PDB file of N, H, CA, C and O in Angstrom:
ATOM      1  N   MET A   1      40.627  25.055  -8.063  1.00  0.00           N
ATOM      2  CA  MET A   1      39.369  25.018  -7.336  1.00  0.00           C
ATOM      3  C   MET A   1      38.195  24.983  -8.314  1.00  0.00           C
ATOM      4  O   MET A   1      37.234  24.242  -8.108  1.00  0.00           O
ATOM      5  N   GLU A   2      38.273  25.782  -9.370  1.00  0.00           N
ATOM      6  H   GLU A   2      39.053  26.384  -9.537  1.00  0.00           H
ATOM      7  CA  GLU A   2      37.184  25.815 -10.349  1.00  0.00           C
ATOM      8  C   GLU A   2      37.067  24.489 -11.081  1.00  0.00           C
ATOM      9  O   GLU A   2      35.971  24.067 -11.450  1.00  0.00           O
ATOM     10  N   GLU A   3      38.207  23.833 -11.289  1.00  0.00           N
ATOM     11  H   GLU A   3      39.097  24.176 -10.989  1.00  0.00           H
ATOM     12  CA  GLU A   3      38.184  22.530 -11.957  1.00  0.00           C
ATOM     13  C   GLU A   3      37.466  21.496 -11.094  1.00  0.00           C
ATOM     14  O   GLU A   3      36.731  20.653 -11.609  1.00  0.00           O
ATOM     15  N   ILE A   4      37.679  21.565  -9.795  1.00  0.00           N
ATOM     16  H   ILE A   4      38.276  22.250  -9.377  1.00  0.00           H
ATOM     17  CA  ILE A   4      37.019  20.632  -8.872  1.00  0.00           C
ATOM     18  C   ILE A   4      35.510  20.857  -8.895  1.00  0.00           C
ATOM     19  O   ILE A   4      34.738  19.902  -8.967  1.00  0.00           O
ATOM     20  N   LEU A   5      35.094  22.114  -8.835  1.00  0.00           N
ATOM     21  H   LEU A   5      35.722  22.890  -8.777  1.00  0.00           H
ATOM     22  CA  LEU A   5      33.664  22.419  -8.877  1.00  0.00           C
ATOM     23  C   LEU A   5      33.040  21.977 -10.198  1.00  0.00           C
ATOM     24  O   LEU A   5      31.927  21.451 -10.214  1.00  0.00           O
ATOM     25  N   ALA A   6      33.746  22.185 -11.297  1.00  0.00           N
ATOM     26  H   ALA A   6      34.650  22.613 -11.285  1.00  0.00           H
ATOM     27  CA  ALA A   6      33.238  21.761 -12.600  1.00  0.00           C
ATOM     28  C   ALA A   6      33.117  20.240 -12.654  1.00  0.00           C
ATOM     29  O   ALA A   6      32.165  19.705 -13.221  1.00  0.00           O
ATOM     30  N   SER A   7      34.083  19.554 -12.064  1.00  0.00           N
ATOM     31  H   SER A   7      34.857  19.989 -11.604  1.00  0.00           H
ATOM     32  CA  SER A   7      34.042  18.097 -12.035  1.00  0.00           C
ATOM     33  C   SER A   7      32.855  17.605 -11.206  1.00  0.00           C
ATOM     34  O   SER A   7      32.161  16.665 -11.595  1.00  0.00           O
ATOM     35  N   ILE A   8      32.633  18.243 -10.075  1.00  0.00           N
ATOM     36  H   ILE A   8      33.196  19.006  -9.760  1.00  0.00           H
ATOM     37  CA  ILE A   8      31.498  17.871  -9.218  1.00  0.00           C
ATOM     38  C   ILE A   8      30.184  18.116  -9.943  1.00  0.00           C
ATOM     39  O   ILE A   8      29.270  17.295  -9.867  1.00  0.00           O
ATOM     40  N   ARG A   9      30.085  19.236 -10.645  1.00  0.00           N
ATOM     41  H   ARG A   9      30.829  19.902 -10.706  1.00  0.00           H
ATOM     42  CA  ARG A   9      28.855  19.539 -11.394  1.00  0.00           C
ATOM     43  C   ARG A   9      28.609  18.506 -12.489  1.00  0.00           C
ATOM     44  O   ARG A   9      27.470  18.106 -12.726  1.00  0.00           O
ATOM     45  N   ARG A  10      29.680  18.074 -13.155  1.00  0.00           N
ATOM     46  H   ARG A  10      30.606  18.399 -12.963  1.00  0.00           H
ATOM     47  CA  ARG A  10      29.533  17.044 -14.200  1.00  0.00           C
ATOM     48  C   ARG A  10      29.059  15.726 -13.592  1.00  0.00           C
ATOM     49  O   ARG A  10      28.196  15.051 -14.154  1.00  0.00           O
ATOM     50  N   ILE A  11      29.624  15.367 -12.451  1.00  0.00           N
ATOM     51  H   ILE A  11      30.325  15.915 -11.995  1.00  0.00           H
ATOM     52  CA  ILE A  11      29.222  14.120 -11.787  1.00  0.00           C
ATOM     53  C   ILE A  11      27.750  14.179 -11.400  1.00  0.00           C
ATOM     54  O   ILE A  11      27.009  13.217 -11.606  1.00  0.00           O
ATOM     55  N   ILE A  12      27.330  15.307 -10.841  1.00  0.00           N
ATOM     56  H   ILE A  12      27.932  16.088 -10.674  1.00  0.00           H
ATOM     57  CA  ILE A  12      25.928  15.464 -10.450  1.00  0.00           C
ATOM     58  C   ILE A  12      25.026  15.413 -11.673  1.00  0.00           C
ATOM     59  O   ILE A  12      23.975  14.772 -11.640  1.00  0.00           O
ATOM     60  N   ALA A  13      25.418  16.073 -12.742  1.00  0.00           N
ATOM     61  H   ALA A  13      26.271  16.593 -12.769  1.00  0.00           H
ATOM     62  CA  ALA A  13      24.617  16.066 -13.969  1.00  0.00           C
ATOM     63  C   ALA A  13      24.528  14.661 -14.549  1.00  0.00           C
ATOM     64  O   ALA A  13      23.468  14.256 -15.025  1.00  0.00           O
ATOM     65  N   ASP A  14      25.631  13.913 -14.515  1.00  0.00           N
ATOM     66  H   ASP A  14      26.492  14.242 -14.128  1.00  0.00           H
ATOM     67  CA  ASP A  14      25.618  12.535 -15.017  1.00  0.00           C
ATOM     68  C   ASP A  14      24.695  11.658 -14.178  1.00  0.00           C
ATOM     69  O   ASP A  14      23.964  10.828 -14.719  1.00  0.00           O
ATOM     70  N   ASP A  15      24.727  11.839 -12.862  1.00  0.00           N
ATOM     71  H   ASP A  15      25.320  12.514 -12.423  1.00  0.00           H
ATOM     72  CA  ASP A  15      23.861  11.045 -11.987  1.00  0.00           C
ATOM     73  C   ASP A  15      22.393  11.337 -12.256  1.00  0.00           C
ATOM     74  O   ASP A  15      21.571  10.421 -12.277  1.00  0.00           O
ATOM     75  N   GLN A  16      22.061  12.595 -12.458  1.00  0.00           N
ATOM     76  H   GLN A  16      22.728  13.340 -12.441  1.00  0.00           H
ATOM     77  CA  GLN A  16      20.666  12.963 -12.696  1.00  0.00           C
ATOM     78  C   GLN A  16      20.202  12.486 -14.065  1.00  0.00           C
ATOM     79  O   GLN A  16      19.043  12.098 -14.216  1.00  0.00           O
ATOM     80  N   ALA A  17      21.067  12.506 -15.051  1.00  0.00           N
ATOM     81  H   ALA A  17      22.008  12.821 -14.928  1.00  0.00           H
ATOM     82  CA  ALA A  17      20.694  12.076 -16.398  1.00  0.00           C
ATOM     83  C   ALA A  17      20.577  10.560 -16.472  1.00  0.00           C
ATOM     84  O   ALA A  17      19.782  10.047 -17.260  1.00  0.00           O
ATOM     85  N   ALA A  18      21.343   9.834 -15.675  1.00  0.00           N
ATOM     86  H   ALA A  18      21.989  10.250 -15.035  1.00  0.00           H
ATOM     87  CA  ALA A  18      21.351   8.375 -15.736  1.00  0.00           C
ATOM     88  C   ALA A  18      20.087   7.771 -15.141  1.00  0.00           C
ATOM     89  O   ALA A  18      19.679   6.683 -15.546  1.00  0.00           O
ATOM     90  N   LYS A  19      19.469   8.446 -14.201  1.00  0.00           N
ATOM     91  H   LYS A  19      19.802   9.330 -13.872  1.00  0.00           H
ATOM     92  CA  LYS A  19      18.287   7.900 -13.542  1.00  0.00           C
ATOM     93  C   LYS A  19      17.037   8.332 -14.300  1.00  0.00           C
ATOM     94  O   LYS A  19      16.733   9.523 -14.358  1.00  0.00           O
ATOM     95  N   PRO A  20      16.313   7.386 -14.877  1.00  0.00           N
ATOM     96  CA  PRO A  20      15.059   7.759 -15.539  1.00  0.00           C
ATOM     97  C   PRO A  20      14.020   8.143 -14.493  1.00  0.00           C
ATOM     98  O   PRO A  20      14.065   7.686 -13.350  1.00  0.00           O
ATOM     99  N   ALA A  21      13.107   8.971 -14.898  1.00  0.00           N
ATOM    100  H   ALA A  21      13.070   9.342 -15.826  1.00  0.00           H
ATOM    101  CA  ALA A  21      12.051   9.383 -13.974  1.00  0.00           C
ATOM    102  C   ALA A  21      11.213   8.165 -13.627  1.00  0.00           C
ATOM    103  O   ALA A  21      10.679   7.485 -14.504  1.00  0.00           O
ATOM    104  N   GLU A  22      11.112   7.905 -12.342  1.00  0.00           N
ATOM    105  H   GLU A  22      11.546   8.457 -11.630  1.00  0.00           H
ATOM    106  CA  GLU A  22      10.338   6.750 -11.900  1.00  0.00           C
ATOM    107  C   GLU A  22       8.869   7.126 -11.847  1.00  0.00           C
ATOM    108  O   GLU A  22       8.490   8.165 -11.307  1.00  0.00           O
ATOM    109  N   ILE A  23       8.063   6.264 -12.414  1.00  0.00           N
ATOM    110  H   ILE A  23       8.372   5.420 -12.853  1.00  0.00           H
ATOM    111  CA  ILE A  23       6.623   6.484 -12.387  1.00  0.00           C
ATOM    112  C   ILE A  23       6.075   5.723 -11.189  1.00  0.00           C
ATOM    113  O   ILE A  23       6.346   4.535 -11.011  1.00  0.00           O
ATOM    114  N   ALA A  24       5.314   6.415 -10.385  1.00  0.00           N
ATOM    115  H   ALA A  24       5.094   7.380 -10.530  1.00  0.00           H
ATOM    116  CA  ALA A  24       4.744   5.779  -9.206  1.00  0.00           C
ATOM    117  C   ALA A  24       3.768   4.691  -9.638  1.00  0.00           C
ATOM    118  O   ALA A  24       2.954   4.910 -10.535  1.00  0.00           O
ATOM    119  N   PRO A  25       3.843   3.525  -9.009  1.00  0.00           N
ATOM    120  CA  PRO A  25       2.909   2.461  -9.374  1.00  0.00           C
ATOM    121  C   PRO A  25       1.482   2.850  -9.003  1.00  0.00           C
ATOM    122  O   PRO A  25       1.245   3.538  -8.011  1.00  0.00           O
ATOM    123  N   VAL A  26       0.552   2.399  -9.813  1.00  0.00           N
ATOM    124  H   VAL A  26       0.745   1.840 -10.620  1.00  0.00           H
ATOM    125  CA  VAL A  26      -0.853   2.700  -9.550  1.00  0.00           C
ATOM    126  C   VAL A  26      -1.292   1.847  -8.366  1.00  0.00           C
ATOM    127  O   VAL A  26      -1.180   0.622  -8.413  1.00  0.00           O
ATOM    128  N   PRO A  27      -1.787   2.475  -7.314  1.00  0.00           N
ATOM    129  CA  PRO A  27      -2.200   1.679  -6.156  1.00  0.00           C
ATOM    130  C   PRO A  27      -3.420   0.833  -6.496  1.00  0.00           C
ATOM    131  O   PRO A  27      -4.378   1.308  -7.106  1.00  0.00           O
ATOM    132  N   GLU A  28      -3.361  -0.428  -6.088  1.00  0.00           N
ATOM    133  H   GLU A  28      -2.583  -0.814  -5.593  1.00  0.00           H
ATOM    134  CA  GLU A  28      -4.495  -1.312  -6.327  1.00  0.00           C
ATOM    135  C   GLU A  28      -5.516  -1.087  -5.219  1.00  0.00           C
ATOM    136  O   GLU A  28      -5.143  -0.885  -4.063  1.00  0.00           O
ATOM    137  N   PRO A  29      -6.790  -1.121  -5.560  1.00  0.00           N
ATOM    138  CA  PRO A  29      -7.796  -0.925  -4.514  1.00  0.00           C
ATOM    139  C   PRO A  29      -7.743  -2.071  -3.511  1.00  0.00           C
ATOM    140  O   PRO A  29      -7.549  -3.232  -3.873  1.00  0.00           O
ATOM    141  N   GLU A  30      -7.919  -1.718  -2.259  1.00  0.00           N
ATOM    142  H   GLU A  30      -8.077  -0.775  -1.965  1.00  0.00           H
ATOM    143  CA  GLU A  30      -7.893  -2.739  -1.221  1.00  0.00           C
ATOM    144  C   GLU A  30      -9.197  -3.525  -1.269  1.00  0.00           C
ATOM    145  O   GLU A  30     -10.261  -2.955  -1.507  1.00  0.00           O
ATOM    146  N   PRO A  31      -9.115  -4.817  -1.045  1.00  0.00           N
ATOM    147  CA  PRO A  31     -10.351  -5.602  -1.052  1.00  0.00           C
ATOM    148  C   PRO A  31     -11.228  -5.210   0.132  1.00  0.00           C
ATOM    149  O   PRO A  31     -10.737  -4.866   1.207  1.00  0.00           O
ATOM    150  N   ASP A  32     -12.512  -5.270  -0.089  1.00  0.00           N
ATOM    151  H   ASP A  32     -12.911  -5.549  -0.962  1.00  0.00           H
ATOM    152  CA  ASP A  32     -13.448  -4.932   0.980  1.00  0.00           C
ATOM    153  C   ASP A  32     -13.674  -6.188   1.811  1.00  0.00           C
ATOM    154  O   ASP A  32     -14.475  -7.052   1.453  1.00  0.00           O
ATOM    155  N   ASP A  33     -12.958  -6.275   2.924  1.00  0.00           N
ATOM    156  H   ASP A  33     -12.307  -5.574   3.215  1.00  0.00           H
ATOM    157  CA  ASP A  33     -12.981  -7.489   3.736  1.00  0.00           C
ATOM    158  C   ASP A  33     -14.375  -7.821   4.244  1.00  0.00           C
ATOM    159  O   ASP A  33     -14.728  -8.995   4.352  1.00  0.00           O
ATOM    160  N   VAL A  34     -15.163  -6.818   4.554  1.00  0.00           N
ATOM    161  H   VAL A  34     -14.876  -5.864   4.466  1.00  0.00           H
ATOM    162  CA  VAL A  34     -16.491  -7.074   5.106  1.00  0.00           C
ATOM    163  C   VAL A  34     -17.350  -7.809   4.087  1.00  0.00           C
ATOM    164  O   VAL A  34     -18.039  -8.768   4.434  1.00  0.00           O
ATOM    165  N   LEU A  35     -17.316  -7.371   2.848  1.00  0.00           N
ATOM    166  H   LEU A  35     -16.756  -6.592   2.567  1.00  0.00           H
ATOM    167  CA  LEU A  35     -18.117  -8.037   1.833  1.00  0.00           C
ATOM    168  C   LEU A  35     -17.592  -9.437   1.556  1.00  0.00           C
ATOM    169  O   LEU A  35     -18.380 -10.355   1.330  1.00  0.00           O
ATOM    170  N   ASP A  36     -16.290  -9.615   1.568  1.00  0.00           N
ATOM    171  H   ASP A  36     -15.650  -8.869   1.751  1.00  0.00           H
ATOM    172  CA  ASP A  36     -15.737 -10.949   1.349  1.00  0.00           C
ATOM    173  C   ASP A  36     -16.205 -11.905   2.434  1.00  0.00           C
ATOM    174  O   ASP A  36     -16.585 -13.038   2.140  1.00  0.00           O
ATOM    175  N   LEU A  37     -16.181 -11.467   3.669  1.00  0.00           N
ATOM    176  H   LEU A  37     -15.873 -10.546   3.908  1.00  0.00           H
ATOM    177  CA  LEU A  37     -16.613 -12.334   4.759  1.00  0.00           C
ATOM    178  C   LEU A  37     -18.103 -12.627   4.674  1.00  0.00           C
ATOM    179  O   LEU A  37     -18.532 -13.735   4.994  1.00  0.00           O
ATOM    180  N   ALA A  38     -18.896 -11.657   4.250  1.00  0.00           N
ATOM    181  H   ALA A  38     -18.548 -10.757   3.989  1.00  0.00           H
ATOM    182  CA  ALA A  38     -20.333 -11.866   4.151  1.00  0.00           C
ATOM    183  C   ALA A  38     -20.650 -12.906   3.086  1.00  0.00           C
ATOM    184  O   ALA A  38     -21.624 -13.647   3.220  1.00  0.00           O
ATOM    185  N   GLU A  39     -19.859 -12.971   2.051  1.00  0.00           N
ATOM    186  H   GLU A  39     -19.068 -12.369   1.942  1.00  0.00           H
ATOM    187  CA  GLU A  39     -20.117 -13.933   0.986  1.00  0.00           C
ATOM    188  C   GLU A  39     -19.612 -15.325   1.338  1.00  0.00           C
ATOM    189  O   GLU A  39     -20.138 -16.310   0.819  1.00  0.00           O
ATOM    190  N   VAL A  40     -18.613 -15.437   2.201  1.00  0.00           N
ATOM    191  H   VAL A  40     -18.185 -14.637   2.622  1.00  0.00           H
ATOM    192  CA  VAL A  40     -17.978 -16.720   2.460  1.00  0.00           C
ATOM    193  C   VAL A  40     -18.405 -17.327   3.789  1.00  0.00           C
ATOM    194  O   VAL A  40     -18.622 -18.536   3.872  1.00  0.00           O
ATOM    195  N   ALA A  41     -18.528 -16.520   4.814  1.00  0.00           N
ATOM    196  H   ALA A  41     -18.352 -15.538   4.746  1.00  0.00           H
ATOM    197  CA  ALA A  41     -18.728 -17.025   6.166  1.00  0.00           C
ATOM    198  C   ALA A  41     -20.156 -17.517   6.383  1.00  0.00           C
ATOM    199  O   ALA A  41     -21.111 -17.018   5.788  1.00  0.00           O
ATOM    200  N   GLU A  42     -20.262 -18.514   7.256  1.00  0.00           N
ATOM    201  H   GLU A  42     -19.486 -18.919   7.739  1.00  0.00           H
ATOM    202  CA  GLU A  42     -21.573 -19.010   7.677  1.00  0.00           C
ATOM    203  C   GLU A  42     -22.195 -17.966   8.604  1.00  0.00           C
ATOM    204  O   GLU A  42     -21.473 -17.282   9.329  1.00  0.00           O
ATOM    205  N   PRO A  43     -23.506 -17.836   8.593  1.00  0.00           N
ATOM    206  CA  PRO A  43     -24.121 -16.886   9.521  1.00  0.00           C
ATOM    207  C   PRO A  43     -23.911 -17.341  10.965  1.00  0.00           C
ATOM    208  O   PRO A  43     -23.925 -18.535  11.263  1.00  0.00           O
ATOM    209  N   VAL A  44     -23.722 -16.385  11.834  1.00  0.00           N
ATOM    210  H   VAL A  44     -23.711 -15.415  11.591  1.00  0.00           H
ATOM    211  CA  VAL A  44     -23.502 -16.684  13.246  1.00  0.00           C
ATOM    212  C   VAL A  44     -24.858 -16.855  13.913  1.00  0.00           C
ATOM    213  O   VAL A  44     -25.708 -15.967  13.855  1.00  0.00           O
ATOM    214  N   ILE A  45     -25.050 -18.011  14.550  1.00  0.00           N
ATOM    215  H   ILE A  45     -24.359 -18.733  14.598  1.00  0.00           H
ATOM    216  CA  ILE A  45     -26.295 -18.266  15.280  1.00  0.00           C
ATOM    217  C   ILE A  45     -25.966 -18.134  16.755  1.00  0.00           C
ATOM    218  O   ILE A  45     -25.204 -18.923  17.313  1.00  0.00           O
ATOM    219  N   ARG A  46     -26.549 -17.130  17.371  1.00  0.00           N
ATOM    220  H   ARG A  46     -27.168 -16.488  16.919  1.00  0.00           H
ATOM    221  CA  ARG A  46     -26.276 -16.886  18.782  1.00  0.00           C
ATOM    222  C   ARG A  46     -27.279 -17.669  19.622  1.00  0.00           C
ATOM    223  O   ARG A  46     -28.453 -17.767  19.267  1.00  0.00           O
ATOM    224  N   PRO A  47     -26.815 -18.219  20.725  1.00  0.00           N
ATOM    225  CA  PRO A  47     -27.751 -18.954  21.589  1.00  0.00           C
ATOM    226  C   PRO A  47     -28.771 -17.999  22.192  1.00  0.00           C
ATOM    227  O   PRO A  47     -28.448 -16.874  22.576  1.00  0.00           O
ATOM    228  N   ARG A  48     -29.998 -18.471  22.264  1.00  0.00           N
ATOM    229  H   ARG A  48     -30.260 -19.384  21.952  1.00  0.00           H
ATOM    230  CA  ARG A  48     -31.057 -17.639  22.842  1.00  0.00           C
ATOM    231  C   ARG A  48     -31.141 -17.903  24.335  1.00  0.00           C
ATOM    232  O   ARG A  48     -30.841 -18.996  24.815  1.00  0.00           O
ATOM    233  N   ALA A  49     -31.553 -16.885  25.041  1.00  0.00           N
ATOM    234  H   ALA A  49     -31.797 -15.997  24.651  1.00  0.00           H
ATOM    235  CA  ALA A  49     -31.718 -17.031  26.484  1.00  0.00           C
ATOM    236  C   ALA A  49     -32.905 -17.951  26.752  1.00  0.00           C
ATOM    237  O   ALA A  49     -33.965 -17.812  26.141  1.00  0.00           O
ATOM    238  N   VAL A  50     -32.713 -18.876  27.659  1.00  0.00           N
ATOM    239  H   VAL A  50     -31.851 -18.988  28.154  1.00  0.00           H
ATOM    240  CA  VAL A  50     -33.774 -19.813  28.011  1.00  0.00           C
ATOM    241  C   VAL A  50     -34.598 -19.178  29.120  1.00  0.00           C
ATOM    242  O   VAL A  50     -34.060 -18.659  30.098  1.00  0.00           O
ATOM    243  N   ALA A  51     -35.918 -19.231  28.946  1.00  0.00           N
ATOM    244  H   ALA A  51     -36.355 -19.652  28.152  1.00  0.00           H
ATOM    245  CA  ALA A  51     -36.805 -18.667  29.971  1.00  0.00           C
ATOM    246  C   ALA A  51     -36.701 -19.520  31.234  1.00  0.00           C
ATOM    247  O   ALA A  51     -36.674 -20.748  31.151  1.00  0.00           O
ATOM    248  N   PRO A  52     -36.641 -18.883  32.391  1.00  0.00           N
ATOM    249  CA  PRO A  52     -36.548 -19.652  33.644  1.00  0.00           C
ATOM    250  C   PRO A  52     -37.835 -20.467  33.853  1.00  0.00           C
ATOM    251  O   PRO A  52     -38.922 -20.005  33.507  1.00  0.00           O
ATOM    252  N   PRO A  53     -37.713 -21.656  34.409  1.00  0.00           N
ATOM    253  CA  PRO A  53     -38.912 -22.483  34.649  1.00  0.00           C
ATOM    254  C   PRO A  53     -39.823 -21.817  35.672  1.00  0.00           C
ATOM    255  O   PRO A  53     -39.361 -21.170  36.611  1.00  0.00           O
ATOM    256  N   GLU A  54     -41.129 -21.990  35.469  1.00  0.00           N
ATOM    257  H   GLU A  54     -41.504 -22.515  34.706  1.00  0.00           H
ATOM    258  CA  GLU A  54     -42.089 -21.362  36.401  1.00  0.00           C
ATOM    259  C   GLU A  54     -42.561 -22.333  37.430  1.00  0.00           C
ATOM    260  O   GLU A  54     -43.367 -21.978  38.290  1.00  0.00           O
TER     261      GLU A  54
END
């Protein structure tokens, strides 16, 4: 029984030693969509209300 536990401990230790510590990737800043649209899009021209004829 002790041999089995020792074997399991060795396997676990080997697995932990084999995996290098992963470094989390640096998150890239999200583009500011509002500013991108303001620089690219044409201005919206809304129709004006027509005054009723008198």
